[in-house]
PASEBA-1860 file (N, C-alpha, C; in nm, 3 decimals):
! residues 84
1> MERDEIFE> 10.425/10.985/9.635/10.495/10.820/9.640/10.482/10.823/9.796 ~ 10.445/10.697/9.816/10.431/10.637/10.000/10.592/10.592/10.028 ~ 10.542/10.570/10.175/10.709/10.472/10.225/10.723/10.385/10.134 ~ 10.598/10.267/10.152/10.651/10.144/10.091/10.718/10.164/9.953 ~ 10.661/10.223/9.849/10.743/10.249/9.704/10.876/10.325/9.767 ~ 10.884/10.394/9.819/11.019/10.492/9.875/11.142/10.362/9.874 ~ 11.079/10.266/10.005/11.148/10.189/10.037/11.216/10.081/9.946 ~ 11.103/10.039/9.878/11.134/9.953/9.739/11.218/9.995/9.648
9> KVKANVAT> 11.233/10.138/9.628/11.281/10.164/9.548/11.460/10.192/9.600 ~ 11.450/10.243/9.701/11.570/10.245/9.812/11.647/10.092/9.825 ~ 11.549/10.007/9.858/11.613/9.889/9.890/11.666/9.847/9.754 ~ 11.587/9.872/9.646/11.666/9.803/9.549/11.809/9.875/9.484 ~ 11.805/10.026/9.478/11.926/10.092/9.474/12.012/10.052/9.602 ~ 12.023/10.078/9.720/12.114/9.984/9.842/12.183/9.882/9.763 ~ 12.108/9.750/9.744/12.152/9.635/9.694/12.190/9.606/9.571 ~ 12.189/9.674/9.456/12.245/9.761/9.338/12.397/9.790/9.385
17> LFEIPEEK> 12.395/9.975/9.459/12.500/10.033/9.452/12.645/9.960/9.536 ~ 12.561/9.879/9.624/12.657/9.862/9.773/12.694/9.710/9.735 ~ 12.611/9.645/9.688/12.634/9.525/9.667/12.570/9.437/9.783 ~ 12.431/9.463/9.843/12.455/9.459/10.035/12.317/9.365/9.958 ~ 12.313/9.223/9.985/12.160/9.106/9.968/12.068/9.188/10.035 ~ 11.963/9.167/9.958/11.793/9.239/9.979/11.794/9.204/10.110 ~ 11.826/9.067/10.148/11.758/9.021/10.309/11.847/9.092/10.409 ~ 11.924/9.139/10.394/11.984/9.256/10.522/11.944/9.400/10.485
25> ITREAELQ> 11.841/9.394/10.396/11.848/9.541/10.408/11.653/9.583/10.443 ~ 11.676/9.582/10.562/11.533/9.632/10.652/11.529/9.789/10.672 ~ 11.394/9.810/10.700/11.385/9.924/10.779/11.455/9.943/10.911 ~ 11.513/9.821/10.969/11.503/9.886/11.121/11.685/9.863/11.075 ~ 11.733/9.842/11.002/11.881/9.813/10.956/11.987/9.951/10.941 ~ 12.071/9.959/11.050/12.168/10.078/11.069/12.251/10.065/10.971 ~ 12.263/10.164/10.889/12.323/10.279/10.787/12.506/10.201/10.787 ~ 12.538/10.260/10.897/12.697/10.216/10.940/12.691/10.071/11.013
33> KDLDLDSI> 12.608/10.030/11.078/12.708/9.898/11.168/12.661/9.805/11.065 ~ 12.513/9.772/11.041/12.463/9.690/10.968/12.477/9.658/10.848 ~ 12.450/9.823/10.718/12.471/9.835/10.603/12.596/9.842/10.528 ~ 12.689/9.882/10.668/12.837/9.911/10.645/12.857/10.013/10.506 ~ 12.736/10.160/10.553/12.789/10.270/10.459/12.873/10.416/10.497 ~ 12.942/10.465/10.434/12.963/10.556/10.512/12.936/10.689/10.420 ~ 13.018/10.803/10.477/12.924/10.921/10.421/12.959/10.953/10.276 ~ 13.063/10.846/10.233/13.063/10.849/10.058/12.952/10.795/10.002
41> DAVDLIVK> 12.908/10.691/10.072/12.795/10.614/10.032/12.691/10.674/10.049 ~ 12.684/10.722/10.171/12.552/10.782/10.220/12.530/10.934/10.080 ~ 12.615/10.943/10.051/12.615/11.072/9.956/12.578/11.066/9.758 ~ 12.614/10.909/9.760/12.584/10.853/9.641/12.451/10.766/9.631 ~ 12.406/10.769/9.744/12.257/10.722/9.765/12.165/10.839/9.736 ~ 12.195/10.949/9.844/12.074/11.067/9.803/12.088/11.060/9.633 ~ 12.235/11.097/9.547/12.208/11.120/9.379/12.100/11.000/9.340 ~ 12.123/10.906/9.396/12.023/10.786/9.316/11.893/10.818/9.370
49> VQEFTGCK> 11.839/10.872/9.481/11.726/10.924/9.563/11.668/11.037/9.510 ~ 11.749/11.135/9.411/11.719/11.265/9.356/11.704/11.216/9.246 ~ 11.750/11.138/9.149/11.685/11.079/9.023/11.558/11.021/9.011 ~ 11.550/10.901/9.132/11.376/10.824/9.124/11.297/10.933/9.175 ~ 11.296/11.051/9.284/11.193/11.125/9.323/11.199/11.274/9.227 ~ 11.300/11.294/9.157/11.301/11.435/9.080/11.299/11.560/9.184 ~ 11.346/11.515/9.276/11.381/11.623/9.407/11.505/11.683/9.452 ~ 11.516/11.798/9.422/11.680/11.828/9.503/11.653/11.779/9.654
57> FKPEDFKS> 11.781/11.768/9.710/11.814/11.730/9.836/11.921/11.793/9.886 ~ 11.951/11.809/10.022/12.103/11.890/10.061/12.131/11.754/10.169 ~ 12.262/11.736/10.139/12.304/11.632/10.241/12.289/11.625/10.391 ~ 12.277/11.790/10.423/12.258/11.795/10.608/12.056/11.784/10.595 ~ 12.010/11.750/10.493/11.836/11.666/10.512/11.887/11.569/10.585 ~ 11.996/11.455/10.552/12.020/11.357/10.632/12.079/11.329/10.747 ~ 12.114/11.440/10.821/12.251/11.398/10.898/12.188/11.394/11.003 ~ 12.066/11.359/11.024/12.002/11.256/11.141/11.950/11.126/11.159
65> VHTLGDVI> 11.981/11.083/11.016/11.941/10.960/11.026/12.056/10.847/11.045 ~ 11.975/10.741/11.120/12.078/10.634/11.152/12.017/10.505/11.090 ~ 11.896/10.502/11.052/11.891/10.338/11.007/11.782/10.390/10.842 ~ 11.793/10.279/10.779/11.680/10.255/10.655/11.585/10.339/10.670 ~ 11.500/10.317/10.781/11.366/10.355/10.813/11.387/10.500/10.810 ~ 11.476/10.572/10.901/11.513/10.687/10.877/11.515/10.788/10.727 ~ 11.559/10.710/10.664/11.652/10.701/10.525/11.449/10.789/10.464 ~ 11.399/10.657/10.471/11.303/10.636/10.416/11.186/10.740/10.481
73> DRIYDLTH> 11.165/10.772/10.612/11.069/10.856/10.681/11.163/10.999/10.601 ~ 11.270/11.066/10.612/11.305/11.165/10.528/11.271/11.221/10.393 ~ 11.282/11.114/10.323/11.271/11.126/10.179/11.125/11.180/10.171 ~ 11.014/11.050/10.214/10.878/11.105/10.246/10.852/11.237/10.282 ~ 10.872/11.291/10.402/10.891/11.394/10.419/10.934/11.505/10.342 ~ 11.029/11.541/10.312/11.081/11.592/10.226/11.028/11.602/10.097 ~ 10.974/11.506/10.020/10.895/11.506/9.931/10.754/11.562/9.877 ~ 10.684/11.537/10.006/10.523/11.573/10.041/10.578/11.702/10.094
81> AKEH> 10.678/11.726/10.124/10.658/11.948/10.214/10.627/11.987/10.075 ~ 10.708/11.924/9.988/10.721/11.993/9.820/10.563/11.986/9.717 ~ 10.503/11.911/9.765/10.375/11.915/9.720/10.256/12.034/9.772 ~ 10.302/12.070/9.886/10.253/12.107/9.959/10.277/12.291/9.960
END
């Protein structure tokens, strides 16, 4: 799965799960400041990401993410690391 595809899936899930307008959901959006997501919301999002990627992630895999773009890059890196 490529970054654009991951972004579209994450964007759709964020919009649905947290009732955030899609125009606010950009790669540059900060999770806490712009999207108002807390740590519990992040866990909910990780569960959804696991469903569409088929990969298991640990919450600590996402400790250093601040923007949605960081999340996309982390998912990409983790899913591609498992392929090799």
